[in-house]
C-alpha positions as CSV (number, residue, x, y, z in Angstrom):
1,X,-0.1,0.0,0.0
2,X,1.3,3.5,-1.1
3,X,-0.2,6.6,0.7
4,X,0.5,9.9,-1.2
5,X,0.8,12.7,1.6
6,X,0.7,15.5,-0.8
7,X,-1.9,16.0,-3.7
8,X,-4.3,18.3,-5.0
9,X,-6.9,17.9,-7.6
10,X,-7.0,21.1,-9.9
11,X,-9.9,23.2,-10.7
12,X,-9.7,25.4,-13.7
13,X,-8.7,28.8,-11.6
14,X,-6.0,27.1,-9.5
15,X,-4.4,25.4,-12.4
16,X,-4.5,28.5,-14.6
17,X,-3.0,30.8,-11.6
18,X,-0.2,33.3,-13.1
19,X,1.9,32.6,-9.8
20,X,2.7,28.9,-11.2
21,X,4.3,30.3,-14.2
22,X,7.7,29.1,-12.9
23,X,6.6,25.5,-12.6
24,X,5.6,25.8,-16.1
25,X,9.0,26.8,-17.2
26,X,10.3,23.6,-15.2
27,X,8.0,21.2,-16.9
28,X,7.6,22.2,-20.6
29,X,5.4,20.2,-22.5
30,X,4.0,18.4,-19.3
31,X,1.5,21.1,-18.2
32,X,-2.0,20.8,-18.7
33,X,-4.1,24.0,-19.2
34,X,-7.3,22.8,-18.2
35,X,-8.4,21.0,-15.2
36,X,-9.1,17.0,-15.7
37,X,-11.7,15.2,-14.1
38,X,-11.2,13.5,-10.8
39,X,-11.1,10.2,-13.0
40,X,-7.9,11.3,-14.4
41,X,-6.1,11.8,-11.1
42,X,-7.7,8.4,-9.8
43,X,-6.1,6.6,-13.1
44,X,-2.7,8.3,-12.2
45,X,-2.8,7.1,-8.8
46,X,-3.7,3.4,-10.3
47,X,-0.8,3.8,-12.6
48,X,1.7,4.5,-9.7
49,X,0.3,2.0,-7.4
50,X,-0.8,4.8,-4.9
51,X,-3.6,3.4,-2.7
52,X,-4.6,6.6,-0.8
53,X,-4.0,10.3,-1.4
54,X,-4.3,13.0,1.1
55,X,-5.9,15.4,-0.8
56,X,-5.5,19.2,0.1
57,X,-7.5,22.4,-0.4
58,X,-5.8,25.7,-0.9
59,X,-6.3,29.0,0.5
60,X,-5.1,32.4,0.1
61,X,-5.2,35.9,0.8
62,X,-7.6,36.4,-2.0
63,X,-9.8,33.5,-0.9
64,X,-10.2,29.8,-1.6
65,X,-8.2,28.5,-4.5
66,X,-9.3,24.8,-4.2
67,X,-12.1,25.0,-1.7
68,X,-12.8,22.5,1.1
69,X,-16.0,21.8,-0.2
70,X,-14.4,20.5,-3.5
71,X,-11.9,18.2,-1.6
72,X,-14.7,17.0,0.7
73,X,-16.9,16.2,-2.3
74,X,-14.2,14.2,-3.9
75,X,-13.5,12.3,-0.7
76,X,-17.3,11.4,-0.3
77,X,-17.2,10.2,-3.9
78,X,-14.4,8.0,-3.2
79,X,-13.8,7.6,0.4
80,X,-11.5,4.5,0.0
81,X,-9.0,6.7,-2.2
82,X,-8.7,10.2,-0.6
83,X,-8.5,11.7,2.9
84,X,-9.2,15.4,3.1
85,X,-6.4,18.0,4.5
86,X,-8.1,21.5,4.8
87,X,-7.0,24.9,4.1
88,X,-8.4,28.1,6.0
89,X,-8.1,31.7,5.9
90,X,-5.1,32.7,8.3
91,X,-6.3,36.2,8.4
92,X,-9.4,35.4,10.0
93,X,-8.3,33.2,13.0
94,X,-11.6,32.6,14.5
95,X,-13.3,31.7,11.3
96,X,-10.3,29.7,10.4
97,X,-10.8,27.7,13.7
98,X,-14.3,27.0,13.1
99,X,-13.9,26.0,9.6
100,X,-11.1,23.4,10.7
101,X,-13.3,22.0,13.2
102,X,-16.2,21.4,10.9
103,X,-14.1,19.9,8.1
104,X,-12.6,17.4,10.8
105,X,-15.7,16.6,12.7
106,X,-18.2,16.5,9.8
107,X,-16.3,15.7,6.9
108,X,-13.6,13.5,8.4
109,X,-10.5,15.6,7.2
110,X,-7.2,14.4,8.8
111,X,-5.0,17.6,8.7
112,X,-4.6,21.3,8.3
113,X,-2.2,22.4,5.6
114,X,-1.1,26.1,5.1
115,X,1.7,27.4,2.9
116,X,3.9,30.1,4.4
117,X,5.0,31.6,1.2
118,X,1.1,32.2,0.0
119,X,0.7,34.3,2.9
120,X,4.0,35.8,3.3
121,X,4.2,34.7,7.0
122,X,6.2,32.1,8.5
123,X,4.6,29.7,10.8
124,X,5.8,31.1,14.2
125,X,3.6,34.5,13.3
126,X,0.7,34.8,15.9
127,X,-2.0,34.3,13.3
128,X,-1.2,30.4,13.1
129,X,-1.0,29.9,16.8
130,X,-5.3,29.5,17.4
131,X,-5.0,26.8,14.7
132,X,-1.9,25.2,16.5
133,X,-3.9,24.7,19.3
134,X,-7.1,23.5,17.8
135,X,-5.0,21.0,15.8
136,X,-3.9,19.7,19.1
137,X,-7.5,19.5,20.3
138,X,-8.4,17.6,17.2
139,X,-5.5,15.5,17.2
140,X,-4.7,16.2,13.6
141,X,-1.2,17.3,12.2
142,X,-0.2,20.6,10.9
143,X,1.1,20.5,7.3
144,X,3.4,22.9,5.6
145,X,6.1,23.5,3.0
146,X,9.7,24.0,4.2
147,X,12.3,25.1,2.0
148,X,12.3,27.3,-1.2
149,X,9.1,28.3,-2.7
150,X,8.8,27.1,-6.6
151,X,6.3,29.7,-7.5
152,X,7.8,33.3,-7.7
153,X,7.2,34.5,-4.1
154,X,9.6,34.7,-1.2
155,X,11.1,31.6,0.2
156,X,12.3,32.9,3.6
157,X,9.0,31.9,5.4
158,X,9.6,28.3,4.4
159,X,12.8,28.2,6.3
160,X,13.0,25.6,9.3
161,X,15.2,27.4,11.8
162,X,14.1,29.6,13.5
163,X,10.5,29.5,12.7
164,X,9.4,25.9,12.8
165,X,11.8,25.3,15.5
166,X,9.8,27.7,17.6
167,X,6.6,26.1,16.8
168,X,7.6,22.6,17.6
169,X,9.2,24.0,21.0
170,X,6.0,25.6,22.1
171,X,3.7,23.1,20.9
172,X,5.1,19.7,22.0
173,X,1.8,18.0,21.1
174,X,1.5,19.1,17.6
175,X,2.5,17.0,15.0
176,X,4.2,18.8,12.3
177,X,4.8,17.5,8.7
178,X,7.3,19.7,6.4
179,X,6.7,19.3,2.7
180,X,9.0,19.3,-0.3
181,X,12.0,18.2,1.9
182,X,13.4,21.6,2.8
183,X,15.9,22.4,0.1
184,X,18.0,24.6,0.5
185,X,17.7,24.2,4.3
186,X,17.5,20.3,4.3
187,X,20.2,20.2,7.3
188,X,17.9,22.5,9.5
189,X,15.0,20.5,8.6
190,X,16.7,17.1,9.5
191,X,17.8,18.5,12.7
192,X,14.3,19.3,13.8
193,X,13.4,15.7,12.9
194,X,15.9,14.5,15.1
195,X,15.3,17.0,17.9
196,X,11.6,16.7,17.9
197,X,9.8,13.4,18.0
198,X,6.4,14.8,16.5
199,X,8.3,16.4,13.4
200,X,8.2,14.6,9.8
201,X,9.2,15.6,6.3
202,X,7.5,14.4,3.0
203,X,9.4,14.2,-0.2
204,X,6.6,16.1,-2.6
205,X,7.8,17.9,-5.7
206,X,10.9,15.8,-5.7
207,X,11.7,12.5,-7.9
208,X,13.7,9.9,-6.4
209,X,16.5,10.5,-8.4
210,X,16.8,14.1,-7.1
211,X,16.7,13.4,-3.3
212,X,19.6,15.1,-1.4
213,X,22.3,12.4,-0.3
214,X,21.8,13.4,3.2
215,X,18.2,12.6,3.3
216,X,18.8,9.1,1.7
217,X,21.4,8.5,4.0
218,X,19.0,9.3,6.8
219,X,16.3,7.0,5.6
220,X,18.9,4.3,5.0
221,X,20.5,4.6,8.3
222,X,17.3,4.4,10.5
223,X,14.5,2.2,9.5
224,X,12.0,4.0,11.8
225,X,12.8,7.3,10.0
226,X,10.2,10.2,9.8
227,X,10.1,10.7,6.0
228,X,6.8,10.2,3.9
229,X,6.3,9.8,0.5
230,X,4.6,12.6,-1.5
231,X,4.2,13.4,-5.0
232,X,2.4,17.1,-5.4
233,X,0.2,16.0,-8.0
234,X,-0.7,17.1,-10.3
235,X,2.8,19.2,-10.8
236,X,4.7,15.9,-10.3
237,X,2.8,12.6,-10.9
238,X,3.3,9.9,-8.5
239,X,4.5,7.5,-11.0
240,X,7.4,10.1,-12.0
241,X,8.2,10.6,-8.4
242,X,8.5,6.9,-7.5
243,X,10.5,5.9,-10.4
244,X,13.9,4.4,-9.2
245,X,12.8,3.8,-5.7
246,X,14.3,0.4,-5.6
247,X,18.0,2.0,-6.4
248,X,17.9,3.7,-3.0
249,X,18.2,0.4,-1.3
250,X,16.3,1.4,1.7
251,X,15.5,-2.1,3.2
252,X,12.1,-3.7,4.0
253,X,11.3,-1.8,7.0
254,X,12.6,1.6,5.8
255,X,10.8,1.2,2.7
256,X,7.3,0.2,4.4
257,X,7.8,3.3,6.7
258,X,8.4,5.6,3.9
259,X,5.5,4.6,1.6
260,X,2.8,3.7,4.2
261,X,3.5,3.3,8.0
262,X,4.5,6.9,8.7
263,X,1.4,8.4,7.0
264,X,-0.7,6.1,8.8
265,X,0.9,7.1,12.0
266,X,1.1,10.7,11.5
267,X,-2.5,11.1,10.2
268,X,-4.0,8.4,12.5
269,X,-5.6,6.7,9.5
270,X,-8.2,4.0,10.2
């Protein structure tokens, strides 16, 4: 069983957003200008052997980009394939807390994702803190992006130290997932994983062939590592991201942790 920790199913407005122009340059000829049906996302998962995807909403200062309602509809239509990850309005903290609570309790969502570069605010900003407290109460993880921003936005809010370090220190109960590995600050991100028992990394937006050697060394050297597989579909489909996995020679236990066990534990999947 393979669990994809970072997916989104695009809608027309999201996939055509001008801020993704830099990603189009990285993948010439492989970028769809229109939003595909949900069946295309499921077919891509099947080709890659992905059993379950953590399907996330997107919210920015201008409003919902992929709404929680859209995510909930896909999860309800395919409950054995998708699990919802909420996104909320960081600038309206109480509305955000209520929305998160609703999605978890009514729709079965299993996490919250906020991208610091979208808001221009690192995760130790005061606006996040009511949501961290609610994540602890709801027993769900906070998912974010660490490392450089692919779109043309400032990357500094995604630097792990000092920002995420402060969050992990002040909210020891909070489970934290740093997506996109953390380059160019992978050393900082790995240090947080080793320092805090509730901090995890996912490999979304990276093919196996591009995993940094320090990350591979950590995974090989610790069969109980805290690294999750993620694709960042549709930008990088799961099949492309998984190609060459055998070459890492992770061993049975470390491979299982990477593809399945860590996601099961982090998101407390049933």
